[in-house]
N, C-alpha and C positions, 0 to 999 in steps of 0.2 A: 529495367532499372537495376543497378548494382548496389548491394548493401555496403555500408562503410566497414572497413576491416581494420582500422587503426588510425594513427596520426599521420599527417603529411609531414614532409621534411620541413616546410615553413613553420608549422605549428611547433614542432620540436625545437627548432632553432630559436624561436621567440621565447619559449619556455626557459631554455638554457640561458638566454641573454638576461631575462628578468631575474632568474635565480642568481646569476653572477653579480648583478647590480645590488641586489639585496644582501648577498654575502659580503661584498666589499664594504658595505655600510655597517653591518652587524658585527663582524669579527673584531675590528679594532676596539669597538666599544665593549665587547665581551672580555677582551684581554684587560682593559682598564678596570672593569668591574671585578675581575678575579684578583688583580693586584690590590685594589682598594679593600676588598674583602679579607684578604690575608693579613693586611696591616691592622685592620679593625679587630680581627680575631686575636692576634697576638697582643695587642694593646689591652683588650678586654681580659685576657688571661692574666696579665700582669696586675691589672687593677683588681681582679677578683682575688688574687693571692694576697695582695696588700690588705684588702678588706677582711679576708679570712684571718690573717695574722692579727689584725686589730681586734676582731671579735673574739678570737681565742684568748688574747691577752686579757680582755675584760672578763670573759667567762672563767678563766683559770685563776685570775687574780695575781698573775705574775707576768714578767716581761716575756714577750714572744719576738723572735728575730726572723727576718727574711734575709737569708744568707746567699751570697753568690756561690755557685757550684765550684768555680775554680779559685775562689777567694779574691778575685780582682774586680769583677763587674757582673751585673745581672744579665747582660747580653749573652753570657755563657751558660745561662740556666740558673735556677735557684731552688732552694728548699726552705722550708719553714720549720723552725725548732722552738720548743718551749724553753725559755731561758735566754740568757744573754751571750752564751758561748757557742759560736758557730762550729768550733773545732771539737766540742765535747761529743762523746759517744752516746748522745741521747736519741731516742726515736724521732725520726723526722715525720712531721705531720703531713707534708705535701712535698713532692719533688716535681720540678718542671724542667723540661729540656731547653736547650739553647734557642734563642729567637733566630729564626732563619731570615736572612737577607735584611736584617735591621741593625743599625748601629745605635748605640745609646750614649747620649751626651749627658754629663752630670752624673755618670754612673758611680756607684759606691759598692763596696764589698758587703755591707750589711745595713739593714734598716731595723731599728728596734722600736717596738711599741710597748708602752708602759701598761701597768695593770689598770690604769684609768682610760686607756685607749689613745693616749697622746703619742706623738712621734718623739722619741728621745733624741735630743740634738737639734730640735727646732725644724722649721719649715725646709722642704727640699723640692727641687724641680728636676725631673728627668725628661729628656727629649728623645723620642724614638724616630729615627730617620731611615727610610729604606735606602738600600745601596743604589737603586735606580730611582732617582727623584728629579724629574725635569724641573728647571727653574720656573717658579711661579705656581706650580701645582701645590695643592694643600694635602700632600700625602703624609707629612710629618705630624706626629702627635706629641703634645706637651702634657706631661702628667705632673700635677702639682699636689704635693702632700703637705697639708697644713700642720702646724704644730699640734692642733687638736686631733690629728689623725685622719681628718676628712680628706678624701681623694677626689680630684677633679681633673678632667681631661679636655683639651681644646685642640683643634686642628691648627697646624702652622704651615706656612709656606716653606718650600725647600730653599 
């Protein structure tokens, strides 16, 4: 009787076929997971910056502004300064790079929180939409900033 020395060609082909089937199911779902994760991370970074600005305004007892890096919109990046003047040479509390692959609707050059934590200028809504957003998918995020300064986010269809 001869001892087994490895796999037969049939066993190897069946293993490769099963691996191909599993891969064809897993990879598209993995790509979708990565895209959704990136959108969620960038949305959370913006929300945490808004929350930081509000808490700093309350803590310092003065206005704190979230300013667009290029002066036109938050999609280009933003920084937080103590005070109302984004152009002043005051130390920046936080600096954030541009949002990658996201467009921002309802974008503004600056948001300002009062010393009581409220949003100066009233309620505002920002919508972050990825550049690749299939119709019907819920990849877009709508960020609502109430006059009280409270921030809420909901998923929106593209």
